[in-house]
N, C-alpha and C positions, 0 to 999 in steps of 0.2 A: 812622856812621863817617866822619870827615872825610877829604877827599882827602889822602893821606899826603904828597904832594909839596909841598902848600901853595903851589903856583905859580900866579900869575895866568894866566888863560886867554890874555891878550895875549902872554905869554912862551912859550906852547906852540906846537909845530909841528902843522900839520894833517896827519892821517894817515887814509887810507881803509882801512876793514876791512869785509869782507863777513860778515854774520851771517844765520843762518837767521831767517826772520820770527818763528817761535815763540820762539826764543832772545831776540830783541830785545824782544818783547812781555813776556816773563817778566822780563827785566832792568828794563824800564820799570815794571812792577808792583812789583818789590822796591824800586826806587830812589825811587819816589814823587816828591815835589816837587824833590828834589835833582837828579834827572836820571840817566839811564842811563849817559851818558858819564863822569860823575864816579864812578859805581859801577864801571865798567870800569877806570878809572884806579886806584881803590882795590884792586881785585882784582889787577891787574898788579903794583902796588907790594908788596902782601902776598906774592905769589908770589915776587918777587925777594928780599924779605926772608927768606923761608924757604929759598931756594936759595943765597943769598950771605951769607957771614960778614962782609963788609966794609961792609955798609950800616949806616946809623945806626939807632938804636932807632925803633920804629914808633909808640910812644905816650909820653906824659909821665906822671909820677907823679900829677898832678892828674886825669888821665883815668881812674884806677882807682877804682871805687866800692866794690868788695868783692873778696875773694879766697877761693878754695876750695882745699883740699889735693887733690893729684892725683899720679898716677904717670905719668911720660912713657912712651909706648908706642913712640916712635921719637925720633930726635934732634930736639930743638927748640932754639929760640934765644929767650932772654928778651927780651920786647918792650920792656923798659926799659933793660937794660944791654947787650944783644946777646950775652951770654955763652952758650955752649953748655950744653944740658941733655941729659945722656946718657940713652939708653933705659933703662927699668926703674929710674929714680931718682926720688926725691920731687921735686915741683915744686909750684907754685901755678898756678891758672888765675885770671887777673884779669878781673873784669867791668868793662868800660869804661862811660863815661857814655853811649855810643851803643848799649850792649847787646851788644857783641862780647866773646867770651871770648878772652883772649890768654895765651900761656905766660909764666910768670914764674919766675925762679930763686928759691930759698927766701929768700935775703937781699936780694932786689931792693927790698922795701918797708921794710927796716930803716932 
């Protein structure tokens, strides 16, 4: 999963955060060569996207490799359009080129 902000590291502010050693090691293992700081940024951007209706979509159409039919269990936001998907309504799960599953509205790929 690419860093969602797509900002050059030279344009970023340095921030200090304390992490448990085990947490940091697990993040490093998951992130691989990409680095755990990029992974943390991705996680934070995804969290903001889930909690904020005003953020831009998190993926582009070209990022979707396949889609699966699903039923929303809670309110979701389409990763392509940003539109709300109500609980207990049909939706799609989009498999991205990076292996992530993202919520999609039924007409997002049309």
